[in-house]
N, C-alpha and C positions, 0 to 999 in steps of 0.2 A: 618328580619327587616332591612331596609336600614339605613345606617349610614351617618352622615355628615363627609365626608372624611377630609375636611379642619380643622374642629375643632379637630378631633382625631390626625391628623398629627402634631399638635403643641406639642404633647408629645414626639416628637423626632423619632417616628417609621417611617420607609420608606420602600417602595417597593424595591425589590432586582433587578427586571427586568422591563423594560418599558412596556412589553406586556404580556398577559397571566393572569392566575388565581393564586393568591398567598394567603398564610395565613399570615396575618400581625396583631400581637396582638390578635390572636384568632378570627379575622374577615376575611372573604373572600373578597379579593380585586381583582376586575376584571378591566382589561384595554386593549383596542384594538385600532389599528390605522385604521380609516376608513374615510379619508379626503373627500370621494365623497359623504358623507351623512351628514344630518343635525341633525338627531335623531337616537339613538341606544338604545337597551334595552337587558338585560340579561333574559333569559327565563329559568326557572328551570323545570327540568323534573318532579319533585315531586310536582310541583304547585308553582305559583307565577312568576311575571314578574316585573323587576325593571328597570326603565328608567335610562339611563346613562348621566352624565354631560359632555358636550363638553369641551375640553381643547385646548390650543394653539397647532398648529402643526397638527391638524386633529385627535387628540386622544380623546377617550371617556373612562370614568371610573365610577365605582360605587363600594361602599363597602357594603357588606351584612353580618349581624350578624346571628348566630344561624345555620350555615350550617355545616354539618358533612363532614369529609374527605370522598371522594367517591361519593359526590353528583354530579349528572349529570346536564349539562347545555348546552345551545346554545345561539347564538346571533341573535336578529332580527334587520334587517337593515331597518331603516325607518318604514313604515307601511306595508311592505311586509308580506304576510301570511307565507312564507317559512322561517324557521330558519336554521342557518348554524353553523358548529362547529367553535370553537375558532381558528384562524389562528396559535396562539401560544399555542395550547392545549398541556397539559403535558401527556395526555393518552387518547386513544380512544378505550374503551373496546368492542365497537360494530362495529369497523371499521371506516375508514376515513370519511364516510358520516354521521355517527351517532353522538350522543351527546358527548361532552367532559367531562372529569372527574376532579374534584377538587383533587388535589394531594399535599401532604405535604412532601417535601424531607427530612424534619428533623426526620421523624419517623424511618428512617433506622439508625442502630447503627454501624458505621464504626469501623473496627479493624485495619485500615492502617494508623493511625495517624502518624507513624514515616516514612512512605513511602516517599522517596526523589524525586520521579519522574524519568525520564529518559533523558540522555543527548544524543547528536547526534552521539558521537563516541562510538564504542564498542558494537553496537547492532546487533542482529541477528533477522530479522523480519520473521513473519509467517502470511500470509494472509488467512483469513478464512471467510466463509459465514455461519452464524449460522444455517440457515435452512437446509443446506446439510452437515454440519460438522459431525452430528450424525444421526442415523435413526429417533430419536425423533425430532431433529431440535429445541431444546430449550437451554436456557442459563444453566439450571440445568444440562442437559445431557453434555453439553460442558464442564462444570466444572469438570466433572469426568475425563476428558482427560488431565487436567492441569498438573498432575504429569508426564505423559508421555512427554509432551512438555518441561518441566523443566529438566527432565532426558536427553533429546535430546540435550539441549543447547540453546533453544529459549529464548530470552530475552524480546521480545515484540511481541504482537499479533496486527495485523492490520485487524480490523473488517470491512467487507463490510457494506454499510449503513444500519442503523437500524431504520431510520425515517419511519413513517406510509406511506404506499402506497396502491394503489388500488388492490383488489384481495386477494387470499389466498396464493399465492407464487410469487416470483420475486427476481431480484437482488437487488432492493432497490434504484437504481439510478433514478427512476422516482417518488420520494417522493412527497407527497402532503401536509404534515404537519411536518415541520422540527424539532419541539420541541418534538413531540411525538414518543417515541420508539414504534415500531409496536407491537400490541397485539399478533402477531403470534409466538413470541419466548418466551413470558413470560411477567409478570407484571414489572413495573418500579423498584420495590425493588428486583426482581429476577435478573435484569441486574446489579443492584448495588451489589448484593451478588456476582455475577460472577467476576466483577471487583475487589471486595475486596478479593476474594479468590485468584485471580491471583497475586495481590500485596503481599499477604502473602506468595505465592510461589516464589516470586521474579521476577515476569513477569509483564511488563508494558502492557498497552493496548492503541492503538490509534484508532480513528474512522474515516472511510471514509465518508466525507460529500460532498453534492452536492449543490452548491451555484450558479450554472450557469443557472438553469432553474427549473421549477416545473413540475411534471409529470401530466399525464391525470387524471382528477378527481379533480384538484385543484379548489378552490373557491376564490382565492385571487382577481380576477377581480370584483367580487361582492363587495368587500370592497373598492377597488380603482383600476382604470386602471393605476394609477401611479406606481404600482408595476413593470410595464413592459415598455419596450421601443422598438420601431421599427427602431431605428437608427442603430442597429447592427444586422448582420445576424448570426444566431445560428442554427446549424444543429439538435439540440435536441429539440427546441421549442422557445418560446418567451424569449428574453434576459431580465434579471432583470435590473431595472433602478437604476444604481448606480451613474449617473452623470447628469441626466436630471432634468427637472422641478419636484419639489416636491419630490426629491430622498431621503431626510434625513430620512424619516420613514423607507425606504427600507434598507438603510445602517445600521440604528440602529437595525432593526429586524434581519438582517443576522449577524452583528458583535456580537451582544449580544447572538445569538444562539451559536456561537463558544464558548463564555465565559460560557454559561449555561452547555454545555457538560463537560467542564473541571471542573466547580464549583460543580454542583449538582450530577454528576456521577463520580467524581474523575478520569476521563480519563486523560491520560498522553500526549495527543496530538491529532492532526487531520492530515488526508490526504485530501487535497483539490483536488477535481475531476475536470479535464479539465480547468485548470486555464486560458488557452487561451481564454475561453469564458466568463471570468469575465471581461467584458468591462467597462473601467473606465478612463476617461480623466481628472479627477480632480487631484488636486495637492496631496491630501492624498488618495492614491489608496486604493480600498477596501480590497485588499490582505494585505496591511500594517496595515490597521485598524483591520482586522481580527486577524492578528498576535499580535497586541498590546493588544487587548481585551483578547485573549486566555492566553497570558503570565501573564497579570494582574490577571486573574481569578485563575491562578495556585499558586499565592502567592509565597511561598518559594519553591514550587515544580518546578523541571526543566520540561519544556514543549517542545515536540518534534513536529515540524511542517513540513509536507511533501507536495510536489506538484506533480500532473500530469501535464505535459505541452508538448504537441506534438511538438511545434515549437522549443523547447529547448532554452528558453529564460533564460540566466543565471543571469539576474538581479534579478529574484526571490530569488536567493540563496545568495544574498549579504545583509549585514545589511542596515537598512534605512539611517544611517548616511554615508554610502558609496554609496549612490544613488541606493540602492536595495530595495526589498520589504520585506525583513526580514524573509524569511523561512529558514529552516535548511537543507533540502535535497529534491531531486526530483528523481522519477523513470527514469532510463535510458533505453529507448527502444533500443538504439543502441547496447548495450551489448546483449540484448535478441535476436535481429535480427541476429547478427553475430553468435551467438551460435546456433540458429535454422538452419541456413544455413550450419554450420559445422556439425550439427547433422543429417541433412537430405539431404543435397545437392541441395535442391530446393530454388529458388530465385524468386518466383512468387510475384506479387503485390508489397506491401511495403517492401518486402525483396530484391527487385530489386538491391539496391545500396550496398548490403553487399555481401562479398565473403566467409566469414567464415574462412578467412586466419589468420595465426598466428600474423601478423602485426596488425590486428584489435584489438586482445585481449591484446597485448602489449600496444598499444595506449590507449585502454580503462582503463587498470590498471594505467597508468600514468596520463591521462587526463580526464577520465570520458566520456563525450560525444565525439563521433567520428566526428560528424558534428558540427562545431562551426562557421559557416558562409560561408563555401565553397559550391559549386554547389551540388545539390541534384537532380539527374536525374529523379527520380520518380515524383517529383513535378515541374520539369523543371525550377528550381529557387534555389537560395541559401537557406540553412537551418541552424538554430542555430545561436548563438552569441558566441563570444570568452569567455573562462572560464578557461584560464591557471592559474589564480590566485586562483582558487577554490581548496579545499582539498578533500581528498578521501571520507570523511564522507559526503560530499554534494551529493553523488550519491548512489542510491539504485539499485543494480544489481540482476537479477533474470533469471531463465530459463523458468519459468512458471508464469502466473498470470490469473485471471478470464478472462480477455479480449482475451488473446492470445490463450488460450486453446479453448475457444468458437469460435474464428475466424478461423474455419476449417470446413471440411465436416462432421466430426463425433465427434468433441469434444474430440479428443484423447489426452492423456498425452504424454509428450516427451518420456517416457519409452516404448511407443507403437510405436514410430516413428524412433527410432535409435537402435543401438546394445547395449547391456548391458555394454560392455567394454567402449564404447564411452560415454555413459551416466555417468559411474563412473568418467571418466576423466574430463568431463564437470562440474560435481558436485564439484570435487576437485578444478577446476579453479574458480568456483563461491564462494565456501565457504572459500578458502584460499586467494582470491584476496583482495586488500586493501580496496575496497569499501564496503558499508554495504550490506550483502547478504540478500535476502528474498526468502523464500520457499512458495509455494502454498499448501493449505491443501492436505494431503495425499501423497505429493512428497517424504516425508521421508521414506515411505514404499512402494513406487512404485505403488500407487493406480491404479487399472485398470478401475475404474469407470470413465466414461467421465464427462466433465463438459460442459453443453450446455448453450445457452442463453434461459432463461425461463421467462415468464411474463404471469400472469393470466389475459389475455385480455378478454373483453366481447364485445358481439355484432359485429359491424362492425370493431372494433379495432382488432378482431382476424385476419382478412384477411390483414388488413393494416400492422400490425406488422410483420406478416409472409412475406408479399411482401417486406417490407422494409429491413428485414434481408437478404432475398434472393438477392435483388439488391446490398446491401453492399458487400456480399460475392462474388458476380460475378466479383469483381476486380481481383480474382484469376482465371487465364485462365482455370485451371482444373475444376472449379466449374461452368463454363459455360456449362458444360455437361447437356443436357436437362433432364437427369434422376435425377440430383442432387435435383431439386425443389420438386420432388415426394418423395425423400429419406430424406430430411432434417428434423431433429427432430422438430416438430411443437412447437413453444414457449409457446403456451397456453394450450398444452396438459399436464395434471397433471403427466402423465407418464414420460415426459421430465424432470420434476423436480425430481421425484422419482429416476430415473436412475442416476441423478447427485450426489446422496447422497453417502458418503464414506461407504465402507464396512470394518469395523475395524477388522474382522478376518484376513484380509490381513496383518495387522500389525505384527502378530506373524508368519504368513506364510512366510513373506518376511523379516525376521529378519536380513538377511545379508545386506539388504539395510539400515535397521535402524541402524546397526552397522556402516555402511559406513558413514552416516550422523553424528552419535554421535561421532565417532572417529575424523572426520574432524573438528567438532565444538570444541572438546576438544583440538585439535591441535591449532586451531585459538584462543581459550581462554587462553591457556597456553604459547604461543609463540608470536613472534613478529607480526604474522598475525592479531592478535586481535586489533591492533590500534597503538598508539604512545607510545614511551618510557616516562620516567618521565620528560623529558624536552620538551614533545610534538614534538619529532623529529622522523619522519618516512621517510626514503628514499627508494623508490621503483624504480628499473630500470628493464629494460628487453630488450631482443633482440630475433631475429628470428633465429632458427636452420635450419628450412626448411619451405616450403610454409605452412605446416600444423603443425609445431612443434615450441615451444617457450620456453623460460626460463624467470622467474621472480626472481630477486635478491632483498632480503630484507636485508638492511644494519642496522647495530647497532654499537654503540661505543664499545660495549662489543662483542669481536669476536665470542664467543660461542653462542651468541643469534641470529646470522645471519642465514638466511635460503636461500635455492635455491629450487625453484619450477620448475620442468620440466613437460611440457605437450605436448604430442604427440596425435594429432587427425587424423594421417594418418597411412601409412604403417610402418613396422620396419624401424628403423633409425640407420645406422652404422656411428659411428663418430671416425675419427682418431685423429683429433685435430681441435680446432677452434681458429682463431685469435681474441678472444673475452675476454677481461679482466673480464667480469661478471662471467665467469666460474672459475676464479681463487679463491682458498680458502684463508681465512685469514692467515697471516703469523703464522707458527708453527702448522697449522691444515691441515687436509684433509677432503674431503666430504665423508660422509657415508650415506647410505640409512636409513632414519628415518621412512618412510611411503611409501606405494605403493598402488595404486588402484587395482593392480593385486593380492593383497592378497587373499588367499583362503577364508578367513573369509567374504569377500565381494562377493563371487561368481566368483573371478578371476581365472586366470590360473597359478598363482604362481609368487612370487617376483623374478624378475631377478636381479642377483648381478651386481653392477655397481662400477667400480674403475676408476675414472676419470683421474688417473695417467697413465692409460693404454688405449689402444683402447677400446671403450665401445659402447654399443648399447642401444637404447631406444625402447621398445616394441611398437607395434601398439596399438593405442587407450589406452593410459595409462597416468597416472600422478604419479610423484615420488617427494617426499620431501627429500632433502638432508640437513644434519645438520653437522657442523664442529666438528671433533674430533681431539684431540691432537695426532699428528703422524708426524713423520719426512717425508720429501719428498724423493722420489726415487732418487737415484744417476744415473748420466749419465753412460751408460755402458762403460767398458774399451775400449781402442783403437781398437783392432782387432774385438771385438764383435760389436762395433759401425760401424766400417767400413763395416762389413758384412750386418748389418741391413740397412745401408744407400744404399748399392749397390742393395740389394733386392727391397727396395721401389722405388729407382730411375728407375729400369728397369721394 
């Protein structure tokens, strides 16, 4: 039965979101933005059609009594015979083209009421794709692995997109219904249960969201062409209209979507995909609006907001009152590119401007982005903007992520591309560096399974997606090999998806790598590597020992808390002395080896003793942590002995 919404609203009850289907006072309230139409109606799959009342701003609404949770519905636009799913559908049990389901978020009983959320500092991120994280590819199966991640030292999961998309498998970045978690991994309450269990384990969860385009199969144009604009070029599709004519409905749709995930799913934050394609010339930028709505939805919980931004625009990372857009951190591709060149020696395509030298890692540890406005040869133009005022927690560093693994000939992990010793040393540099570290699923146990680009395309899209992928990868000279096109894993092949799934028997088989990551994260958590001291003071400095070797010095007001990290990504290094004060121990202390990547427990060849008061050596492809221990300094040898020594080294 249809209800007079205006008369019922006088009781004080209000909708929580401007679009979608909600239960308000046991009545189903439907609302949609469709400014291109004069009439709209809700069509129930169980029978019945209800005309909607047009409101200001292009919205339509209707309230219907007597509907049960789980009722299926669609919208009819005008007099057209075809019905479409709700653009703000909360669930699509039959897929993105089927009817939408009426969902009541209040039916789930949360156990995380004391959960405080997560702050930008002190996090260790873990990127995951639910569909390939386990053989089952479900929230329920992923929850079984939470104790392993907790034991490892992970503090926050970064989930690849969960919104509904076309097909039976995919990355999720081509979503068509941003409010509907895909049916492929479980029902909405199963997602809530996964998040609830993570919080009970002390692990936060942020969600990767895509607001720069909609994927193939979207029906937004049928509701209004004003969803899109042709004033901006977008490599992934039509740009969303955030600043053009009739843009208010689009801005509200997207900003409230960010709030919705934080509110109704208790997520701890968002990672905004490709923010360089969120075009907005208005005074209140859409990113600022998204951040404001997300934090408001979090209430007392601390919300963590990340960005992906290829141009490295540091304004994203400043507060809105400091002429910024209000996000907390951004992925730093510069660190990854330098690490991959150091790991492989190859500088193809967008690795062109990186050398993998020690100076790059010292600069990244101190300043985050390596390109902050100077010339970038690959693009034949300057890249980045200055960010010397930013802090370490503003940058997320990684050796692997979904994009970078897949952007290769065979989707190989870094463990397949470099030596075990160099991988251990790079892992230490990542996990003990001052920026926020991120692992990609399976990295902690040296997963040998590839991670491909996969998308369940249909019809002519199969060939279009494959050709597009080949064209993109041909920026790498080695992939211009004519045989590559025949050998590339086909994105639409279900086997490409299946081959990307982790094999968890490798977790036990490669326990030495699990131990490496667990011990490094314990070092990070229990020492100065984890963040700031009580006064939020963290001073990190570094210098170059040789082209491929560096040191990072972590200072503290308490001498015994200081640390020295030595990383050698080249050949054996013999050191007589160095005119570098960063090697000097605190007064009354001497450096002693606390940890080494060459430890037998990690598959290494054995810890080499190091005494910095004498001539010392740093083994090839290793990382060493030195801690200060109370010890008197060596005395200068007596005269005759010193004369002999000096005579020997002089000649």
